[in-house]
N, C-alpha and C positions, 0 to 999 in steps of 0.2 A: 263583858262583865261576868257572864255565867261560865262556870267551869265544866258544865256538861257538854256533850257533843250532839245535842239534838239539832234538827234542821234549823230551828229558830236562831241558833247561835251564828249562823252564817250572816245574819243581818245585823248582829249586835255592834259591828264596827261602824255602822252608819248612824249619824246623829239626827236623821230626819224624824220629825214628830210622828209621822204615820207608822214608822217601823217600831219606835218605842211604844207607841199606842198598841200595836198588834201584840207585841211580846208581853207587855204588862197586863193586857186583857187576858191573854192566854194563861198567864200565871194565876190570875184570879179565878178563872174557870177551872183550871187544873186543881187548884186548892179546894174549890167547892166540890168538885166531883170525887176527889180522893180523900176528902175529910181532913185536909191539912190546914194549919194556920197559914194564911197567905204571906205574912211577914216572915215566919220561920222558913217557909219554902224559899223565899228570896235569900234569906241569910245563908242557907245551906249551899246556895249556888253562887255566892259572891267570891271573887278572887281575893285572896289575902295579900297584904302588902309584901309579905315575905316571898311571894311568888313572882313579884315584879322584877324585870319586865316579863310579861306573860304573853305567850303566843297562842292565839285561840285556834279553833279547828280549821279556819280558812286562812290562817297565816297572818292575821292582823296582830301587830305587836303592841300591846298596851304598855305605855312607857312608865307610868306610875299612878298610884291612887290608893286612897284609904276608903274603899267603898262602904264597908260596914260602919266605920266611924261616921261617915256622912249620913248614912241611913239612920243611925241611932240619934245623931244630933238633930236631924230634921224632925224625928218623932218627938224629941224633947221640946223643940221650938213650938211644935204644933200642940203640945200638951195632950198627946195621944191618950195617956192614962186617964185624963179627966173627961174623956168623951162621953162615957155612959151617963154621967151626971148631967151633962149638957143635953143629951138626947132625951132624958126624962123631962127636963125642963121644957124642951121644945114640944114634946107631946102634950104637955099641959096647955100650950098655946095653940094646939091643933095643927102643928106642922111636923113634918118628918125631917129628921136630921141624919145626914149621911156623911161618911168620911172616906177619903180616898188617899192612896199612896202610890208613888211610882219612883223607881230608880231610873237613871238614864246614863248613857255614855255616848259620846259622839266623836267622830273622826274629823280632825281639823288638819288640812294640808294646803289646798289652794295652789295657785300659780307659784312655781318654785323660785323664780328669779326676781331679785330686788337689787336696787342700787341706791347708795347714799353718797352725797357730795357735801362736805363740810368745809366752810371757809370762816376763818377768824378775821374780821374786818379790822382796819387800823384803829378804829374807835373802840375795839374790844367786843363789839357785838358779834354774834355768830349766826351765820345763815346755813340752813340745812335744806338741801334739795332731796326730796324723797319721792319714790314712784307709786306710793299708795296714799290715798287721800280719804278724809272723813266724809261720811254722808249723814252727819248728825251725831256721831259717837263721841266726838271730842278728841280725836287722835292728835290734833295739833298740840294739845296740852300735854298728853302723855309722851309724845315724841320729844317735845321740848324738855320735859323732866329728865328723860334718859340722857340726852346730850348734855344738859346742864350738870347732871351728876358726874358724867364721865370727864368733863372738862373743868369741873369746879367753878361753874358759872351760876348766876342766878337764872331762874326760868325766864325772867323778863328780858334777859339779854339774848335769848335764842329765838330766832324767827324760822318757822318751818315753811318752806316753799313747795307747793304741790299743785297739780292740776294744770300747769302751764306747759303746753307741749313744745314751746320754744326753749324751755329750760330743762324740763324733765325728759331724759332720754330713754330710761329703762324703768319699768315698774310692773308689778303684778296686779295692782289694784286692790280694792277693799272688798273682800268676799271670803267665804269659807273659814272665818275666824283666823285669817292669816296675818292681818295687818300688823298687830303689835309684835307678834313673834318674829316675823320676817324683817320688819323695819328696825326693831330694836337690835337684832343680831347684826344687820349690815351697818347700822349706825355705830355700833360698838366697834366693829372692825375698822370702819373709816376713822373713828376717833383715835383708835390705837395707832393707825398709820399717821395721823396728824401729830400725835404726841411724839412718835419716832422722828418725824421730820423736824419737830421743834427741838428735840434733843440734839439732832445734827447741827442745827443752826446755833443753838446755845453753845455747843462744843466749839464751833468755829469762833464764836464770840469770846470764849474763855481761853482758846488755844489749847484745848484738851481733847481727849478721845470721846466719841459719842457714848460709848458704853459706860463712861464715868458719870454721865449726866442722869439725874433722876427727876421725875416729875411728880410733885405732890402739892396738894392744896393750891393749885393754880400757878406754881413756880417751878422753874427749871433750876436745879442747883447741883453743886458738887460737894459731896460729903467732906467734912474736915476743912473746908475753905469758906470764904465769904462770897464766893462766886454764885450769884443768883440773878435770875431775870424772870419776870412774870410772863405769862402767856400773852397778855395784852401788850406789854412792852416789846416782846419779840415780834408780834404781828405788826406793830407800828414802825418797826425799824426801816422797812423798805416797802412803801406803798405800791411800788411797781412789781413787787414779788410777793403776792398774797400767800399767807400761811394757810394751806388748804390740803385736803386729801379726799380721795374718792375710792369707793370699793363697790364692786358688783359681786353678788353672792347667790348661790343656789342652795336650797334646802329641800330635800326629798323625803325626809322622815316625817310621818304624821305624828301628831300628838292626840291625846284622848281626854279632853275635858269631861267631867262627869259630875254627878251629884244626885240629889233626891228632892222630892217635893211631896207635900201633904196638904190636904185642904178639907174643908167642911162646907156642905151646902144645906140649905133649908128649902123644903118643897111643900107647897100647899097642895094636898092631895085632891082638893075639890076643883082646882083650876089648872094644876100643873105648873104654876108659876114657881120659879126657882131663884134663890138668892145665894150668892157666894159669900160666906160669912167669915171664913178663915183661910189663910194661905201662907205656908211656910216653905222655905227652900234653902238648901245648902249647895253651893256651886264651887267645885274645885277648878280654878282657872290657872293653876300654877302660880308663879310669882305675879302678884297684883301690883301694877305700877301706880294706878290711881283708883283707890277703892270707891270714891264717890262716883266716878264715871262708870265703873263696873256695876255698881248697884243700880245706877240709872238705866243701864242697858238691860239688866236683869228685870227690873220693873216693867220696862217696855216689852221685853220678850214674854214675860208672864201674861201680860195683857193681850198680846197677839195670840198666844196659844189658847188662852181662855176664850177669846172671841171665836176662834175656830171651833172650840168644843161647844160653846153655849148658844151662839146666835148667828154666826156668819154663814150665809147660804146664797148661792146663785140659783135663782128660781126662773125657769123658762116656762111661759104659758104653753101648754101642750098643743092646743089647737092652732095657735098663730105663730109659735116660735119666738114670740116677743119676750125679751128679758124683762122680768118684773122687779129686779133689784139692781138696776143699772146706775143708780146714783146714791150718794150718801144720805139722801132723804128716806130711802126705802131699803137700804142694805144695813142689816143689823151689825152694829159694832159696840163693843163694851166702852163705857165711859167712866170717868173718875167717880161719878155718883153711883155707879153700879158695882164698884169694886171695894173690897176691904183694904185696910192697911196691910201691906205684905210684911212678913218677917223674913228677911233675907240675910244669910251669912255667907262669907267667902272662906273657902278652905284653900290654903296655899301649899299644895304638895308639889314640890319643885320637879319639873321635867328634866331628865338628863339629855334631852335631844337638842338643846340650844343653850348658849352661854348664860342667859339670864333666867332660864328655867320656866319660861312662859308657856302656857297652853293656849287658851282662848276664852273669851268671855262674850256675852251677848246672846248667842243662840241658846245657851243653856236654859234660860228662862222659858223659852218656847217649847223645847223638846219634850219635857214630861207633862206639860200642861193638859193636852187633850186626854191623856190616859188618866191623870189624877182626877180630873173633873168627872169623866164618865164612871170611873170606879166609885166616886162618891155618890153619884146619882143612883147607880145600881145598888149601892149599900143602903141608901135611903128607901129604895123601893122593894127591898128584899122581902118585906112582910107580905107583899102581894105575889111573891113568886117570880119577880122580874130578875133575870140573870144577865141580860144584855140589853143595850139600847143604842140606837144609831145617833150619830151627830148630824146636825147640831141638836143639843138637848133643849130645844125650845119648849115653851109651855104646852104647845100642841103635841109635840113628840112625846113628852112625859105623860100628858093626859091620855093619849092614845095607848101608851104602854100600860098604864094602870087599868084602863078599861079592857084591854085585850087580856090582861092577866086575870082580871075578875071574871071575864067571860069563860076563860079556860078552866078556872076553878069550878065555876057553876056546872060546866059540862062534865068535869070529873066527878062531881057529887051527884049527878043524875044517873 
């Protein structure tokens, strides 16, 4: 995402939260030490859409993106300009309000090989065998939407078959933001093959050449004639000869989902207790097949990243080596009651790397969250001279940071 050639750029092609965390914290510290506005420092280093595709210093090829637009829209969603008024109101209540911001970009590629097998049954229903399966994301719905659109069917007529090793022969699995992009691409290829086969069969039925047959709105027809047969009718003609197609495909080009996040936190300076009161994010996932599913994944991703930043910690008792956070009774996790309503938007900047222009969704919510939370905490504590803080930002961690800063100031004044 950055156009400079500093060593940190070598890591910018990774979507791991810890890498984004390190870079975004360095931006904040650099701005502080050099007297820059941290937002303007970021803007100066964002790749513009006109430079896409952009090859960075280590050879990563960013496919597409409107980084500055995502950044500006996130700030607008977060009401960044209204922050100072909210900060003054918080001070009247005896709490510190801090705000944080972070850009992110991640590389999505995963296992390159995927296979789809599509069969139109004699009753008109469609079965799709695919080698990647959901683990709660709702892929079965999105996959069905793609096939239904390609074959002019209703979603209810499409059944996705996955996870059965007796049926699924090839597949790369669900990981690395690959599922929708790889599955949709190979399903599109298989659907095109199936339509080509349908055109051949319809041509035989009509006594015409296959290249004269067109498929539209679920019907095979020949222009200028009354020759027409539906996909369902064609599939039902010979139950012993299923209308089906299969395709195996490999994709080796990565895509780069990206976006930005902003948040606000309130801190009680007497106890170190912190509350997350605002969170806004914009995520560029390329073409979004099912916005509701993507938003759900984004919400879950934010929660996971916030948990890492605020409360999740594996603590081992030094003397005995006994893990003290070995169950969900004593391992800190964020819950619905501790989170605000998120403001999330999807940016659809089409990727040129695959037929449907898909990038990836789901991991984007997690990637900037640790950085944006810590940036907000540091901002809230800057009156004490705090410039950095370790995760998780628990009440004890925050309280200790305040006390250490106060002690350092006292020593400076003596």
